[in-house]
MARMAR-668590 format. One record per residue (C-alpha): residue in one letter; z, y, x. Coordinates in steps of 0.2 Angstrom, whole numbers, padded with zeros to 4 digits, always signed. Layout:
BEGIN
AZYX/...
END
This chain:
BEGIN
X+0360+0472+0726/X+0374+0468+0738/X+0373+0453+0749/X+0385+0438+0743/X+0384+0419+0741/X+0396+0417+0727/X+0407+0429+0716/X+0422+0422+0726/X+0417+0436+0739/X+0418+0450+0726/X+0433+0460+0725/X+0440+0463+0707/X+0448+0480+0705/X+0467+0479+0700/X+0466+0494+0688/X+0459+0491+0671/X+0450+0508+0671/X+0440+0503+0687/X+0434+0487+0678/X+0425+0496+0664/X+0406+0495+0667/X+0394+0508+0662/X+0405+0520+0652/X+0407+0534+0665/X+0408+0548+0652/X+0421+0538+0642/X+0431+0534+0658/X+0432+0552+0663/X+0438+0557+0646/X+0451+0543+0645/X+0458+0549+0662/X+0460+0567+0655/X+0467+0561+0639/X+0480+0550+0647/X+0486+0564+0658/X+0486+0577+0644/X+0491+0564+0630/X+0476+0568+0619/X+0469+0557+0605/X+0452+0549+0606/X+0439+0544+0594/X+0427+0531+0601/X+0411+0528+0591/X+0398+0515+0596/X+0391+0498+0593/X+0402+0482+0595/X+0405+0474+0612/X+0403+0490+0623/X+0421+0492+0629/X+0430+0502+0616/X+0446+0492+0616/X+0446+0491+0635/X+0445+0510+0637/X+0460+0511+0625/X+0470+0498+0636/X+0465+0507+0652/X+0472+0523+0644/X+0489+0515+0641/X+0489+0509+0659/X+0486+0527+0666/X+0500+0534+0655/X+0518+0537+0663/X+0531+0523+0660/X+0547+0533+0664/X+0548+0540+0646/X+0548+0523+0637/X+0561+0521+0623/X+0570+0507+0614/X+0574+0510+0596/X+0589+0502+0587/X+0593+0503+0568/X+0612+0503+0563/X+0621+0502+0547/X+0625+0518+0538/X+0643+0517+0531/X+0639+0532+0519/X+0623+0526+0512/X+0618+0508+0516/X+0600+0510+0510/X+0597+0524+0523/X+0600+0515+0540/X+0603+0525+0555/X+0590+0526+0569/X+0596+0527+0587/X+0584+0530+0602/X+0588+0526+0620/X+0578+0526+0636/X+0572+0509+0640/X+0575+0512+0659/X+0587+0527+0660/X+0588+0538+0675/X+0605+0542+0683/X+0606+0559+0675/X+0604+0551+0658/X+0618+0539+0661/X+0629+0553+0667/X+0626+0562+0650/X+0629+0546+0641/X+0644+0537+0651/X+0646+0524+0637/X+0629+0517+0642/X+0634+0516+0661/X+0646+0503+0657/X+0632+0491+0653/X+0626+0491+0671/X+0634+0482+0686/X+0639+0493+0701/X+0624+0487+0711/X+0612+0491+0697/X+0620+0509+0695/X+0617+0511+0714/X+0599+0506+0712/X+0597+0518+0697/X+0604+0532+0707/X+0594+0529+0722/X+0577+0528+0713/X+0582+0544+0703/X+0586+0554+0719/X+0570+0548+0727/X+0560+0552+0711/X+0554+0534+0710/X+0559+0530+0693/X+0543+0520+0690/X+0552+0506+0700/X+0566+0504+0688/X+0558+0491+0677/X+0556+0479+0691/X+0574+0482+0698/X+0583+0482+0681/X+0573+0469+0671/X+0583+0471+0654/X+0580+0487+0645/X+0595+0498+0638/X+0591+0493+0620/X+0593+0475+0624/X+0609+0477+0634/X+0617+0487+0619/X+0613+0473+0607/X+0619+0459+0619/X+0635+0469+0622/X+0639+0471+0604/X+0636+0453+0600/X+0647+0447+0615/X+0661+0459+0610/X+0661+0453+0592/X+0661+0435+0597/X+0675+0437+0610/X+0693+0432+0604/X+0703+0448+0600/X+0721+0450+0607/X+0733+0438+0616/X+0729+0420+0615/X+0739+0412+0601/X+0743+0397+0612/X+0751+0408+0625/X+0762+0416+0612/X+0767+0399+0606/X+0771+0393+0623/X+0782+0408+0626/X+0792+0405+0610/X+0794+0386+0615/X+0800+0391+0632/X+0813+0403+0625/X+0819+0391+0612/X+0822+0378+0626/X+0831+0390+0637/X+0842+0394+0623/X+0846+0376+0620/X+0849+0370+0638/X+0851+0385+0649/X+0860+0399+0641/X+0878+0397+0636/X+0881+0406+0620/X+0891+0402+0604/X+0884+0387+0595/X+0882+0396+0578/X+0873+0411+0586/X+0862+0399+0596/X+0856+0390+0580/X+0853+0407+0571/X+0842+0413+0585/X+0833+0396+0585/X+0830+0397+0567/X+0824+0415+0568/X+0812+0410+0582/X+0806+0395+0571/X+0803+0406+0556/X+0793+0419+0567/X+0783+0405+0574/X+0779+0398+0557/X+0774+0415+0551/X+0763+0418+0566/X+0754+0401+0563/X+0751+0406+0545/X+0745+0424+0550/X+0734+0416+0564/X+0726+0404+0551/X+0722+0419+0539/X+0715+0429+0554/X+0704+0414+0559/X+0697+0413+0542/X+0694+0432+0543/X+0685+0430+0559/X+0674+0416+0551/X+0670+0427+0537/X+0667+0442+0548/X+0650+0439+0554/X+0643+0444+0537/X+0650+0461+0539/X+0647+0464+0557/X+0637+0480+0561/X+0626+0473+0574/X+0613+0485+0579/X+0595+0478+0577/X+0583+0481+0591/X+0566+0485+0582/X+0557+0492+0597/X+0560+0483+0613/X+0550+0489+0629/X+0560+0478+0641/X+0549+0472+0656/X+0535+0484+0652/X+0528+0492+0668/X+0515+0502+0659/X+0515+0512+0643/X+0514+0502+0627/X+0497+0497+0621/X+0498+0492+0602/X+0482+0485+0594/X+0484+0490+0575/X+0466+0484+0571/X+0466+0475+0554/X+0485+0479+0551/X+0491+0480+0533/X+0503+0494+0528/X+0519+0485+0533/X+0513+0480+0550/X+0505+0497+0553/X+0519+0509+0546/X+0534+0498+0546/X+0543+0488+0532/X+0559+0483+0525/X+0559+0464+0521/X+0562+0458+0504/X+0577+0446+0500/X+0572+0434+0487/X+0581+0435+0470/X+0595+0423+0472/X+0601+0415+0456/X+0613+0402+0449/X+0612+0389+0435/X+0627+0383+0425/X+0640+0391+0437/X+0659+0395+0434/X+0666+0411+0440/X+0683+0421+0438/X+0682+0437+0428/X+0696+0450+0430/X+0696+0463+0416/X+0710+0474+0410/X+0723+0464+0420/X+0717+0447+0412/X+0710+0433+0423/X+0699+0420+0415/X+0687+0407+0420/X+0670+0408+0412/X+0652+0402+0415/X+0641+0415+0423/X+0627+0413+0410/X+0640+0417+0396/X+0646+0433+0405/X+0628+0439+0408/X+0622+0435+0391/X+0637+0444+0384/X+0634+0460+0394/X+0615+0460+0390/X+0619+0459+0371/X+0632+0473+0373/X+0620+0485+0381/X+0603+0482+0375/X+0597+0500+0378/X+0601+0499+0397/X+0590+0483+0400/X+0576+0484+0413/X+0562+0472+0411/X+0546+0467+0420/X+0531+0457+0416/X+0539+0440+0422/X+0552+0442+0408/X+0565+0447+0420/X+0580+0456+0412/X+0592+0467+0423/X+0606+0478+0418/X+0616+0490+0428/X+0634+0490+0421/X+0641+0506+0415/X+0656+0513+0425/X+0668+0511+0410/X+0665+0492+0409/X+0675+0489+0425/X+0673+0470+0427/X+0679+0462+0443/X+0677+0445+0451/X+0683+0438+0468/X+0674+0440+0484/X+0676+0445+0502/X+0677+0464+0506/X+0684+0475+0520/X+0691+0460+0530/X+0700+0452+0515/X+0697+0441+0500/X+0700+0452+0485/X+0694+0457+0468/X+0676+0465+0469/X+0668+0476+0456/X+0653+0469+0447/X+0639+0481+0448/X+0624+0473+0439/X+0619+0457+0430/X+0602+0449+0427/X+0593+0434+0421/X+0575+0427+0422/X+0566+0411+0416/X+0564+0398+0429/X+0552+0383+0430/X+0553+0375+0446/X+0565+0368+0459/X+0584+0370+0461/X+0595+0364+0474/X+0611+0354+0470/X+0625+0355+0483/X+0638+0342+0481/X+0655+0341+0490/X+0672+0333+0486/X+0678+0341+0471/X+0663+0349+0463/X+0645+0354+0465/X+0634+0370+0464/X+0617+0372+0457/X+0606+0387+0464/X+0589+0392+0468/X+0582+0387+0485/X+0583+0404+0493/X+0601+0406+0489/X+0613+0409+0504/X+0629+0398+0506/X+0643+0403+0518/X+0644+0389+0531/X+0648+0387+0549/X+0653+0405+0551/X+0637+0413+0543/X+0627+0414+0527/X+0612+0402+0527/X+0599+0398+0514/X+0603+0382+0505/X+0585+0376+0508/X+0588+0377+0527/X+0604+0367+0527/X+0604+0349+0533/X+0618+0343+0522/X+0632+0340+0535/X+0639+0358+0536/X+0656+0364+0532/X+0659+0376+0517/X+0674+0386+0511/X+0681+0380+0495/X+0697+0377+0484/X+0704+0394+0482/X+0717+0391+0468/X+0731+0404+0469/X+0731+0422+0463/X+0746+0433+0467/X+0747+0450+0457/X+0754+0461+0470/X+0758+0478+0462/X+0742+0477+0451/X+0731+0476+0467/X+0726+0458+0463/X+0725+0454+0481/X+0719+0436+0483/X+0728+0425+0496/X+0723+0408+0502/X+0735+0394+0498/X+0739+0378+0507/X+0726+0370+0496/X+0712+0381+0503/X+0702+0373+0516/X+0684+0370+0523/X+0676+0354+0517/X+0660+0345+0522/X+0645+0345+0511/X+0642+0327+0505/X+0624+0329+0499/X+0610+0342+0495/X+0597+0336+0483/X+0583+0344+0473/X+0578+0344+0455/X+0565+0352+0444/X+0573+0363+0430/X+0566+0373+0416/X+0577+0387+0408/X+0585+0403+0413/X+0594+0406+0429/X+0607+0420+0431/X+0615+0431+0444/X+0627+0445+0446/X+0627+0459+0459/X+0644+0463+0467/X+0650+0478+0478/X+0654+0466+0492/X+0638+0456+0492/X+0647+0439+0489/X+0656+0429+0477/X+0666+0413+0474/X+0656+0402+0462/X+0662+0385+0458/X+0675+0389+0471/X+0662+0391+0485/X+0659+0407+0495/X+0641+0412+0493/X+0630+0427+0496/X+0627+0436+0479/X+0620+0453+0478/X+0605+0451+0467/X+0594+0447+0481/X+0602+0459+0493/X+0613+0447+0503/X+0606+0453+0520/X+0612+0470+0525/X+0598+0483+0524/X+0597+0488+0542/X+0594+0469+0547/X+0579+0469+0536/X+0571+0484+0544/X+0555+0480+0554/X+0546+0492+0565/X+0527+0496+0563/X+0513+0498+0575/X+0516+0517+0574/X+0534+0514+0581/X+0530+0501+0594/X+0517+0513+0601/X+0529+0526+0604/X+0526+0534+0621/X+0510+0524+0622/X+0494+0520+0614/X+0490+0515+0597/X+0472+0507+0596/X+0464+0505+0579/X+0447+0497+0579/X+0436+0499+0563/X+0447+0514+0558/X+0436+0516+0543/X+0443+0499+0536/X+0460+0508+0533/X+0464+0513+0516/X+0464+0532+0514/X+0482+0532+0509/X+0486+0523+0525/X+0476+0535+0535/X+0486+0549+0527/X+0502+0541+0532/X+0495+0538+0550/X+0491+0557+0550/X+0509+0561+0545/X+0516+0550+0559/X+0505+0558+0572/X+0509+0576+0566/X+0528+0574+0564/X+0530+0562+0579/X+0543+0553+0568/X+0541+0542+0553/X+0554+0534+0541/X+0553+0515+0538/X+0553+0509+0520/X+0548+0494+0510/X+0529+0494+0507/X+0529+0484+0491/X+0536+0493+0476/X+0542+0477+0468/X+0551+0472+0484/X+0570+0475+0486/X+0565+0483+0503/X+0558+0498+0493/X+0576+0504+0490/X+0578+0506+0509/X+0572+0521+0519/X+0578+0523+0536/X+0581+0540+0546/X+0564+0545+0554/X+0560+0534+0569/X+0550+0541+0584/X+0531+0539+0583/X+0525+0550+0598/X+0510+0540+0602/X+0492+0544+0607/X+0479+0537+0594/X+0463+0529+0601/X+0452+0525+0586/X+0436+0516+0586/X+0422+0512+0574/X+0403+0511+0571/X+0392+0526+0567/X+0391+0522+0548/X+0410+0522+0548/X+0411+0540+0551/X+0410+0544+0532/X+0425+0533+0529/X+0437+0542+0541/X+0449+0554+0532/X+0443+0572+0535/X+0461+0577+0539/X+0463+0563+0552/X+0447+0566+0560/X+0451+0585+0561/X+0468+0580+0569/X+0459+0570+0582/X+0446+0583+0586/X+0460+0597+0586/X+0470+0588+0599/X+0458+0576+0608/X+0440+0570+0610/X+0426+0562+0601/X+0415+0550+0612/X+0399+0541+0608/X+0400+0526+0619/X+0384+0521+0629/X+0375+0505+0623/X+0364+0503+0639/X+0364+0509+0657/X+0350+0513+0669/X+0342+0498+0679/X+0347+0503+0697/X+0354+0494+0712/X+0371+0502+0709/X+0372+0496+0691/X+0366+0478+0697/X+0381+0478+0708/X+0392+0483+0693/X+0385+0468+0683/X+0390+0457+0698/X+0407+0464+0697/X+0408+0461+0679/X+0403+0442+0681/X+0417+0441+0694/X+0429+0449+0682/X+0425+0437+0668/X+0427+0422+0680/X+0445+0428+0685/X+0449+0433+0667/X+0444+0416+0660/X+0453+0406+0673/X+0445+0390+0668/X+0427+0392+0674/X+0420+0391+0692/X+0413+0406+0702/X+0394+0410+0700/X+0381+0408+0714/X+0370+0422+0718/X+0355+0415+0709/X+0366+0412+0694/X+0371+0430+0694/X+0353+0436+0696/X+0349+0426+0680/X+0364+0435+0671/X+0356+0452+0677/X+0339+0447+0670/X+0348+0443+0653/X+0356+0460+0653/X+0339+0468+0655/X+0331+0457+0641/X+0345+0461+0629/X+0343+0480+0632/X+0326+0480+0623/X+0323+0496+0632/X+0313+0499+0648/X+0322+0500+0664/X+0339+0498+0656/X+0353+0486+0656/X+0363+0482+0640/X+0381+0487+0639/X+0385+0474+0625/X+0395+0465+0638/X+0403+0454+0625/X+0387+0445+0623/X+0385+0444+0642/X+0403+0438+0644/X+0399+0424+0631/X+0384+0418+0641/X+0395+0418+0657/X+0408+0407+0649/X+0395+0396+0641/X+0387+0393+0658/X+0404+0390+0666/X+0408+0377+0653/X+0392+0368+0657/X+0395+0368+0675/X+0413+0362+0673/X+0406+0348+0661/X+0394+0343+0675/X+0408+0344+0688/X+0398+0357+0698/X+0408+0367+0712/X+0399+0383+0707/X+0389+0389+0692/X+0370+0389+0697/X+0355+0396+0689/X+0351+0380+0680/X+0367+0381+0671/X+0364+0399+0665/X+0347+0393+0659/X+0354+0379+0649/X+0368+0390+0642/X+0354+0402+0636/X+0347+0388+0625/X+0364+0384+0617/X+0372+0402+0617/X+0362+0409+0603/X+0368+0420+0588/X+0368+0412+0571/X+0353+0423+0566/X+0343+0417+0581/X+0346+0399+0577/X+0343+0403+0558/X+0326+0412+0563/X+0320+0396+0572/X+0324+0385+0558/X+0315+0397+0546/X+0300+0397+0557/X+0300+0378+0558/X+0302+0376+0539/X+0289+0389+0535/X+0276+0381+0547/X+0281+0364+0539/X+0276+0370+0522/X+0262+0381+0528/X+0270+0397+0524/X+0266+0403+0541/X+0247+0400+0546/X+0243+0401+0564/X+0224+0396+0563/X+0208+0402+0555/X+0205+0418+0545/X+0211+0424+0528/X+0208+0439+0517/X+0223+0450+0515/X+0235+0439+0524/X+0244+0445+0540/X+0258+0438+0551/X+0270+0452+0553/X+0285+0452+0565/X+0303+0457+0562/X+0321+0454+0568/X+0334+0445+0558/X+0350+0455+0554/X+0357+0465+0568/X+0356+0452+0582/X+0338+0456+0587/X+0333+0438+0584/X+0315+0437+0581/X+0306+0431+0565/X+0288+0429+0559/X+0286+0438+0542/X+0270+0433+0532/X+0263+0447+0521/X+0249+0445+0508/X+0240+0459+0500/X+0229+0459+0485/X+0219+0473+0475/X+0217+0472+0456/X+0211+0483+0442/X+0224+0495+0437/X+0236+0490+0423/X+0238+0508+0418/X+0223+0518+0412/X+0231+0534+0420/X+0233+0529+0438/X+0234+0514+0450/X+0251+0509+0458/X+0257+0501+0474/X+0268+0486+0469/X+0278+0478+0483/X+0289+0463+0481/X+0301+0454+0492/X+0318+0463+0491/X+0313+0478+0501/X+0325+0491+0507/X+0324+0510+0505/X+0315+0512+0522/X+0303+0498+0519/X+0298+0505+0502/X+0294+0522+0510/X+0284+0513+0523/X+0273+0505+0509/X+0271+0522+0501/X+0265+0529+0518/X+0251+0515+0519/X+0243+0521+0503/X+0240+0538+0511/X+0231+0530+0526/X+0220+0519+0515/X+0215+0535+0504/X+0211+0545+0520/X+0203+0532+0532/X+0195+0520+0520/X+0188+0533+0507/X+0190+0520+0493/X+0195+0527+0476/X+0211+0518+0473/X+0216+0528+0457/X+0209+0514+0446/X+0217+0500+0457/X+0234+0492+0459/X+0238+0487+0476/X+0250+0471+0477/X+0260+0468+0493/X+0270+0452+0494/X+0283+0448+0508/X+0283+0429+0508/X+0300+0420+0508/X+0311+0435+0511/X+0326+0430+0502/X+0337+0439+0514/X+0328+0455+0511/X+0317+0467+0521/X+0322+0483+0529/X+0314+0495+0541/X+0296+0502+0544/X+0291+0490+0559/X+0280+0481+0547/X+0269+0496+0543/X+0254+0491+0553/X+0255+0473+0545/X+0255+0480+0528/X+0240+0492+0531/X+0229+0479+0539/X+0233+0467+0524/X+0228+0480+0511/X+0213+0486+0521/X+0207+0468+0523/X+0209+0465+0504/X+0200+0481+0500/X+0186+0479+0512/X+0185+0460+0510/X+0186+0457+0529/X+0196+0441+0535/X+0211+0443+0547/X+0213+0432+0562/X+0228+0421+0558/X+0231+0418+0577/X+0237+0436+0578/X+0254+0443+0575/X+0258+0462+0575/X+0273+0474+0574/X+0273+0493+0574/X+0277+0508+0563/X+0263+0520+0557/X+0263+0538+0554/X+0252+0544+0539/X+0238+0549+0551/X+0236+0532+0557/X+0245+0533+0574/X+0256+0518+0579/X+0274+0522+0583/X+0287+0513+0593/X+0299+0500+0586/X+0314+0491+0592/X+0317+0473+0596/X+0300+0470+0603/X+0304+0456+0615/X+0313+0446+0602/X+0298+0448+0590/X+0286+0442+0604/X+0298+0427+0607/X+0297+0423+0588/X+0278+0424+0589/X+0278+0412+0604/X+0289+0400+0595/X+0278+0400+0579/X+0262+0396+0589/X+0253+0413+0588/X+0241+0416+0602/X+0240+0435+0602/X+0252+0449+0598/X+0249+0467+0594/X+0263+0480+0599/X+0264+0499+0600/X+0257+0505+0617/X+0273+0515+0619/X+0283+0499+0619/X+0274+0490+0633/X+0287+0494+0646/X+0301+0488+0634/X+0294+0470+0634/X+0305+0458+0644/X+0299+0440+0645/X+0300+0427+0658/X+0284+0423+0668/X+0283+0406+0660/X+0284+0414+0642/X+0272+0427+0646/X+0259+0414+0650/X+0260+0407+0632/X+0254+0423+0623/X+0242+0438+0625/X+0250+0454+0622/X+0239+0469+0617/X+0245+0487+0616/X+0238+0497+0602/X+0240+0516+0599/X+0232+0518+0582/X+0225+0509+0566/X+0208+0508+0574/X+0215+0497+0588/X+0224+0486+0576/X+0208+0483+0566/X+0198+0480+0581/X+0209+0466+0587/X+0215+0459+0570/X+0199+0458+0559/X+0186+0444+0561/X+0170+0450+0569/X+0157+0455+0556/X+0145+0468+0551/X+0157+0474+0538/X+0170+0476+0552/X+0158+0487+0562/X+0154+0497+0548/X+0172+0500+0543/X+0177+0505+0560/X+0163+0516+0563/X+0167+0525+0546/X+0185+0527+0551/X+0181+0533+0569/X+0174+0549+0561/X+0191+0552+0553/X+0200+0552+0570/X+0189+0565+0578/
END
């Protein structure tokens, strides 16, 4: 290992790809895939660096192709918004082809773009330009819409005033002509004031109908290709969505209805009830007693709303009603009130806002009281009585009954004289409700999905479509949502998929999706351990330095502390001369040791801090295992002294954490319950592999003992295994227990054992041997028998090794020799069995 005093001296690589430890094969493939834009499937155990490989791939991909995506309204079909794609940081050639975009840059910025383009250093543009083109477009459109249009009204009035003064005092013209001109100018000034007031209202109403583009993919300030983690995403977050606007409704509200040239004031509920009764065959219903009706064309009923920059009659498209049992909002103002559901939008302070979000001191537009029939067009003009008034109060009540709504072509209506949004829940323009998904945000970058098998097959199919077509339309993902009516033009989804999962997940991956990955990419099984060498020791040193830098809240590690971390990496590998690559576990230990050092106000993390951290940084299974051992010893379930027939202390691991556990097993032989044959009966929630191991033991008994067990039932009980038993590492324990019961020879209870058996009596290797020995030590056992082939896999501290005697065994004879009590019967049994092994 390299010489250093603390990890402060260790240089941490800048590139993420150089920070990946032990995954040389994966790193090489990721480098190829980044250059060639290939998909990658990473399979392997958790904590081995799969997500880090995906992030490193995004870092290696070129950034000059990044794109921003905007969504704009479609005047021909509002439910199919237009998708517009622009380069986030365009080259000078791109701006020459699109001169409208060049106006969004200052001259000095254009000079920088031209310089970097000519020098072929476009990767420097993000640092130089800061704002992406998509954000510049949206900012420009908003600023233009908010900017006052035309010549200032104050300036025009000043010119008129100066002209009138000049006529009166400076110009010598006949008196009657002078007053005629003054009168004319006065009338013009008055008409201008009225026109300006009307235009002012139009501007105030305007924002509702402004066609602002919405930026749904923004790559501003990104210096590398996008890396989007879609792990655990639902359909909307993964594939995009169109938001649902709640169903806005009224209660006891008066509206104006214009039909066949007749204008009448009527309650909305009366009009809706009348329409539903008139067209019962057209009613649509749902399980919540909602009733909706799309009015036939011949009905031609109108009310008043805001449309095309003017207040005019608007066609009623649909009506609905539904039962309501809950809260309603009461808006009070001088002259009246309005009762609506909390999500209803009121026009106030130049925008539409949900009433539940209002403070109660805003202005609203009201008092429209004059209708002029102009050539049958029924244009609605504001009279002098029309004004904005301040809300007096907003309160809340509980109500039970029906609420009503009508859908207009303009998306708004004057109800009780107040301008409100009203389109059956579609008050927000569709393009403003569109949200991009992970497949769109990952365009020109990497989409990483861990636990790929957790995605529903339907979602995997849609993901495959996005990969194949490189474009995917956005629509509402819920069928009951108003967003389901909206489907945008296809948005770009030119991403590289890096999918990850565990080996059992392979069966849950859609065959077509996996075929797509294999056909245009690579499959990699990530390593779970690496060779114990000096080079890899240095890699772990680098890893510790990286974790300290990444965390930012812990001190650097001393050399002795790092050596202890390296020892832990050896112990966790459970294989001879290997280091574990479950670096997430090692990283957790690094942070735990750092926290202890910080708590003790130490300048550096020392070896003692790592040792303390090991005691508290244990997985739940390890903590639970110790408690189980403690409880079983307390109630004498685990016996560690004396001798007993048919009782043996097996060793196991708890869950997948490799936490050790002592597993008491008891065997007994009884006359067969069936006259035809004897049976092997095992209890204790055994899994499939454990059951097969029990069956194999009966073959060993028949061959090597020579006892006729056809007339016997062999009972095997795994004591206290409420969590179940799986695997075959208890095979030698079962065999010894059965042989002890058959031969009536006691077993030494100070001995624990683990190992698999073949049907000829050979002891086979098992996993988690170090953890099992640790459990034997903690439970007070004095001797442990392990497979001879696992000897070099044992990793214990020198202090722990002194507490137990480890004996390697290669066959069933070795196990009997060390486990059974010395007696004449034992010698006779072993001598008999030796003949079988010749």
